[in-house]
C-alpha positions as CSV (number, residue, x, y, z in Angstrom):
1,X,-11.0,3.9,-21.7
2,X,-9.2,5.8,-19.0
3,X,-5.5,6.6,-19.5
4,X,-2.8,7.5,-17.0
5,X,-2.0,10.8,-18.6
6,X,-5.6,12.3,-18.3
7,X,-5.0,13.3,-14.7
8,X,-4.9,17.0,-13.7
9,X,-1.7,18.9,-12.8
10,X,-0.5,17.9,-9.3
11,X,-1.0,14.2,-9.9
12,X,0.6,12.0,-7.2
13,X,2.2,8.5,-7.4
14,X,-0.9,7.0,-5.7
15,X,-3.3,8.6,-8.2
16,X,-1.2,7.6,-11.1
17,X,-1.2,3.9,-10.0
18,X,-5.0,4.0,-9.5
19,X,-5.5,5.5,-12.9
20,X,-3.1,3.0,-14.5
21,X,-4.8,0.1,-12.8
22,X,-8.2,1.2,-14.2
23,X,-6.6,1.6,-17.6
24,X,-5.2,-2.0,-17.6
25,X,-8.5,-3.4,-16.3
26,X,-10.5,-1.6,-19.0
27,X,-8.2,-2.9,-21.7
28,X,-8.6,-6.5,-20.5
29,X,-4.9,-7.3,-20.4
30,X,-3.7,-10.6,-19.0
31,X,-1.6,-11.1,-15.9
32,X,0.5,-13.9,-14.4
33,X,4.0,-12.8,-15.2
34,X,5.0,-11.5,-11.8
35,X,1.6,-9.9,-11.0
36,X,-1.9,-11.3,-10.6
37,X,-4.1,-8.2,-11.0
38,X,-4.3,-4.7,-12.5
39,X,-3.3,-2.9,-9.3
40,X,-0.1,-5.0,-8.7
41,X,0.9,-4.5,-12.3
42,X,0.1,-0.7,-12.3
43,X,2.2,-0.4,-9.2
44,X,5.1,-2.2,-10.8
45,X,5.0,-0.1,-14.0
46,X,4.6,3.3,-12.2
47,X,7.4,2.7,-9.7
48,X,9.7,1.3,-12.3
49,X,9.2,4.2,-14.7
50,X,9.6,6.7,-11.9
51,X,12.8,4.9,-10.8
52,X,11.3,4.4,-7.3
53,X,12.1,1.2,-5.3
54,X,9.6,-1.6,-6.2
55,X,9.1,-2.2,-2.4
56,X,8.3,1.5,-1.8
57,X,5.8,2.3,1.0
58,X,2.5,3.2,-0.7
59,X,0.1,3.8,2.3
60,X,-0.9,7.5,2.2
61,X,0.3,9.4,5.2
62,X,2.7,6.6,6.4
63,X,6.3,7.6,7.2
64,X,8.5,7.2,4.1
65,X,5.5,6.7,1.9
66,X,5.8,7.8,-1.7
67,X,2.0,7.7,-2.3
68,X,1.6,11.4,-2.1
69,X,4.7,12.3,-4.0
70,X,3.9,14.7,-6.8
71,X,4.5,13.5,-10.4
72,X,5.6,16.1,-13.0
73,X,3.9,16.4,-16.4
74,X,6.9,14.9,-18.1
75,X,6.9,11.9,-15.7
76,X,3.2,11.4,-16.3
77,X,3.7,11.4,-20.0
78,X,6.5,8.7,-19.6
79,X,4.3,6.5,-17.6
80,X,1.5,7.0,-20.1
81,X,3.7,5.8,-22.9
82,X,4.7,2.7,-20.9
83,X,1.0,1.8,-20.2
84,X,0.1,2.4,-23.8
85,X,2.8,0.0,-25.0
86,X,1.7,-2.6,-22.4
87,X,-1.8,-2.5,-23.8
88,X,-1.0,-2.2,-27.4
89,X,1.6,-4.9,-27.6
90,X,0.1,-7.3,-25.0
91,X,3.7,-8.1,-24.0
92,X,4.3,-9.1,-20.4
93,X,5.4,-6.1,-18.3
94,X,8.7,-7.8,-17.7
95,X,9.6,-7.6,-21.4
96,X,9.0,-3.9,-21.3
97,X,11.0,-3.2,-18.1
98,X,13.6,-5.9,-19.1
99,X,13.5,-7.1,-15.5
100,X,11.7,-9.7,-13.4
101,X,11.9,-10.4,-9.7
102,X,11.9,-13.7,-8.0
103,X,11.9,-14.0,-4.1
104,X,13.3,-10.4,-4.0
105,X,16.1,-11.0,-6.5
106,X,16.1,-9.0,-9.8
107,X,16.8,-10.8,-13.1
108,X,17.2,-9.5,-16.6
109,X,14.8,-10.9,-19.2
110,X,13.7,-10.3,-22.7
111,X,11.7,-12.0,-25.4
112,X,14.4,-14.7,-26.0
113,X,13.4,-16.4,-22.7
114,X,10.2,-17.1,-20.8
115,X,9.4,-14.7,-18.0
116,X,10.6,-16.3,-14.8
117,X,7.8,-17.1,-12.3
118,X,8.6,-20.6,-11.1
119,X,7.3,-21.5,-7.6
120,X,10.5,-23.5,-7.2
121,X,12.1,-20.2,-6.4
122,X,10.1,-20.0,-3.2
123,X,11.3,-23.5,-2.2
124,X,14.9,-22.5,-2.7
125,X,14.5,-19.4,-0.7
126,X,12.6,-20.8,2.3
127,X,14.6,-24.0,2.7
128,X,11.7,-26.4,1.9
129,X,14.0,-28.6,-0.1
130,X,16.9,-28.6,2.3
131,X,15.7,-31.6,4.3
132,X,15.9,-33.7,1.2
133,X,19.6,-32.9,0.6
134,X,22.8,-33.9,2.4
135,X,26.5,-33.0,2.4
136,X,26.7,-35.2,-0.7
137,X,24.6,-32.8,-2.6
138,X,27.2,-31.1,-4.8
139,X,26.1,-31.3,-8.5
140,X,22.8,-29.5,-9.2
141,X,21.1,-29.3,-12.6
142,X,18.6,-26.7,-13.5
143,X,17.0,-28.1,-16.6
144,X,15.0,-25.8,-18.9
145,X,16.9,-22.9,-17.2
146,X,15.5,-20.2,-19.4
147,X,16.9,-16.9,-18.2
148,X,18.9,-18.7,-15.5
149,X,17.1,-17.4,-12.5
150,X,16.6,-20.8,-10.7
151,X,20.2,-21.7,-11.4
152,X,21.4,-18.5,-9.8
153,X,19.0,-18.8,-6.9
154,X,20.2,-22.4,-6.2
155,X,23.8,-21.2,-6.2
156,X,22.9,-18.4,-3.8
157,X,20.9,-20.8,-1.5
158,X,23.7,-23.4,-1.3
159,X,27.2,-21.9,-1.5
160,X,28.8,-25.4,-1.5
161,X,27.1,-26.7,-4.7
162,X,28.0,-26.4,-8.3
163,X,25.1,-25.6,-10.6
164,X,24.6,-26.3,-14.3
165,X,21.9,-24.5,-16.1
166,X,20.8,-26.3,-19.3
167,X,18.4,-25.3,-22.1
168,X,17.6,-26.3,-25.6
169,X,17.5,-22.6,-26.7
170,X,20.8,-20.8,-27.3
171,X,18.8,-17.6,-27.2
172,X,17.6,-18.3,-23.7
173,X,21.1,-19.2,-22.6
174,X,22.4,-15.9,-23.8
175,X,19.9,-14.2,-21.5
176,X,21.0,-16.6,-18.7
177,X,24.6,-15.6,-19.2
178,X,23.6,-12.0,-18.5
179,X,22.1,-13.0,-15.2
180,X,25.0,-15.3,-14.1
181,X,27.4,-12.4,-14.8
182,X,25.1,-9.8,-13.2
183,X,25.1,-11.8,-9.9
184,X,28.8,-12.7,-10.1
185,X,28.2,-16.4,-10.2
186,X,30.5,-17.3,-13.1
187,X,32.6,-19.6,-10.9
188,X,29.6,-21.5,-9.6
189,X,27.1,-21.7,-12.5
190,X,27.9,-23.1,-15.9
191,X,25.5,-22.9,-18.8
192,X,25.1,-25.7,-21.4
193,X,22.9,-26.1,-24.5
194,X,21.0,-29.4,-24.2
195,X,17.9,-31.0,-25.7
196,X,16.5,-32.4,-22.5
197,X,19.2,-34.6,-20.8
198,X,21.1,-35.3,-24.0
199,X,24.2,-33.2,-23.2
200,X,24.0,-33.3,-19.4
201,X,24.6,-37.0,-18.5
202,X,25.5,-36.2,-14.9
203,X,25.3,-38.0,-12.5
204,X,23.3,-35.4,-10.6
205,X,22.5,-35.0,-6.9
206,X,19.6,-32.6,-7.4
207,X,17.6,-31.7,-10.6
208,X,15.4,-28.7,-10.7
209,X,13.1,-28.4,-13.7
210,X,10.3,-26.1,-14.8
211,X,9.6,-27.7,-18.2
212,X,7.2,-27.0,-21.0
213,X,4.0,-28.5,-19.5
214,X,1.0,-26.6,-20.9
215,X,-1.5,-29.0,-22.6
216,X,-2.7,-28.4,-26.1
217,X,-6.2,-27.3,-25.1
218,X,-4.8,-24.8,-22.6
219,X,-2.3,-23.5,-25.1
220,X,-5.1,-22.6,-27.5
221,X,-6.8,-20.5,-24.8
222,X,-3.8,-18.7,-23.4
223,X,-4.0,-14.9,-23.2
224,X,-1.9,-12.9,-25.7
225,X,0.7,-12.2,-23.0
226,X,1.7,-15.8,-22.9
227,X,1.9,-16.1,-26.7
228,X,4.5,-13.4,-26.6
229,X,6.8,-15.9,-24.9
230,X,8.8,-18.6,-26.7
231,X,6.3,-21.4,-27.4
232,X,9.1,-23.9,-26.9
233,X,9.1,-23.0,-23.2
234,X,5.4,-23.6,-22.8
235,X,3.9,-26.2,-25.0
236,X,4.0,-29.8,-23.6
237,X,2.0,-31.7,-26.2
238,X,-1.6,-33.0,-26.1
239,X,-1.6,-33.6,-22.3
240,X,1.4,-31.4,-21.4
241,X,3.5,-34.4,-20.4
242,X,5.6,-35.0,-23.5
243,X,8.8,-33.5,-22.1
244,X,8.3,-35.1,-18.7
245,X,7.8,-38.6,-20.2
246,X,11.2,-38.4,-21.9
247,X,12.8,-36.8,-18.8
248,X,11.6,-39.6,-16.5
249,X,12.8,-42.2,-19.0
250,X,16.3,-40.6,-19.0
251,X,16.7,-39.6,-15.4
252,X,17.2,-42.9,-13.5
253,X,20.6,-43.5,-15.2
254,X,21.7,-39.9,-14.6
255,X,21.0,-39.5,-10.9
256,X,23.2,-40.4,-7.9
257,X,21.7,-42.9,-5.4
258,X,20.3,-40.3,-3.0
259,X,19.3,-37.7,-5.6
260,X,16.0,-36.0,-5.8
261,X,14.1,-34.2,-8.6
262,X,12.0,-31.1,-8.1
263,X,9.6,-30.6,-10.9
264,X,7.0,-27.9,-11.6
265,X,3.9,-28.8,-13.5
266,X,1.6,-25.8,-13.0
267,X,-2.1,-26.7,-13.2
268,X,-1.5,-30.0,-14.9
269,X,-1.7,-32.3,-11.8
270,X,-4.6,-34.4,-13.3
271,X,-2.6,-35.0,-16.5
272,X,0.5,-35.8,-14.5
273,X,-1.3,-38.4,-12.4
274,X,-2.9,-39.9,-15.4
275,X,0.4,-40.2,-17.2
276,X,2.3,-41.6,-14.1
277,X,-0.3,-43.3,-12.0
278,X,2.2,-45.7,-10.3
279,X,5.0,-43.2,-9.5
280,X,5.1,-42.1,-5.9
281,X,5.8,-38.4,-5.5
282,X,5.7,-35.7,-2.8
283,X,3.7,-32.6,-3.4
284,X,5.4,-29.4,-2.0
285,X,3.6,-26.4,-0.5
286,X,4.0,-23.1,-2.3
287,X,2.1,-19.8,-2.2
288,X,-0.2,-21.3,-4.9
289,X,-1.0,-24.5,-2.9
290,X,0.4,-28.0,-3.0
291,X,-0.4,-29.1,-6.5
292,X,2.1,-27.1,-8.5
293,X,5.5,-28.6,-7.6
294,X,6.4,-32.1,-6.9
295,X,9.5,-34.0,-5.6
296,X,10.5,-37.5,-6.7
297,X,13.4,-39.5,-5.4
298,X,16.0,-41.4,-7.4
299,X,14.8,-44.6,-5.8
300,X,11.2,-44.0,-6.8
301,X,12.2,-43.2,-10.4
302,X,14.4,-46.3,-10.6
303,X,11.7,-48.6,-9.3
304,X,9.1,-47.0,-11.6
305,X,11.5,-47.3,-14.6
306,X,12.1,-51.0,-13.9
307,X,8.4,-51.6,-13.6
308,X,7.8,-50.0,-17.0
309,X,10.4,-52.1,-18.6
310,X,9.0,-55.4,-17.2
């Protein structure tokens, strides 16, 4: 197995990234926590360890490029230690760097909370949800807030709203508090411990939710990196829909008339449609396609709920 520290004297940033990528690939580590392949993750780890901007220019010969910057033996050894820990522990890189980025915004994270990677962040940043909102959209709930990243991004996207980040995990909320404070959003974002909607009765104008939705079969096949995260934030029961069933049962009475709900379900669209065949939803475009995140209106939920009761 190749290792980053076997390079000769005079190693550059570019060579260290290439060697690290090969190292990760040879070790068979899993990705999906901010990166999708070995080269992306090696770039992240090398730049972070060398305290270089994560958006550094890496094209050799380009102006301002750091690709050909020499790396000292001491720096090389530090990078090697980081790669060795990544491979040995199988922890997501974000747990090692204590930082994850969403739509260009940095957030603190550690093992107490799931690594933030929600596609809802893209929708907040690019304004995709804005057309569904109005000047009456004031109270926003980020349910299953984890490290608080979506709650913070919502507050940044819409300066006029008040955001509540709720989670069943007090540990996750402690991490969220770090991020709310880090971004100076204490006056705009409050954090509450709640089992689903139990302690957040609303009424709400907008609900964002990236819930536990992984079905049991998929949970059993997850790479080790995902098993390093809190299971509570991932496992959604046999078909992945347990949390969402309860959520949809609770929501109609907790939403204002023109409210909308934005829900991420990952790769579970077939299970979602099987569980809620008569519920009309809108699928939203993200960088991963239009089957990861859906939007449902208060009106649709109300009608669906009434139909279930009849």
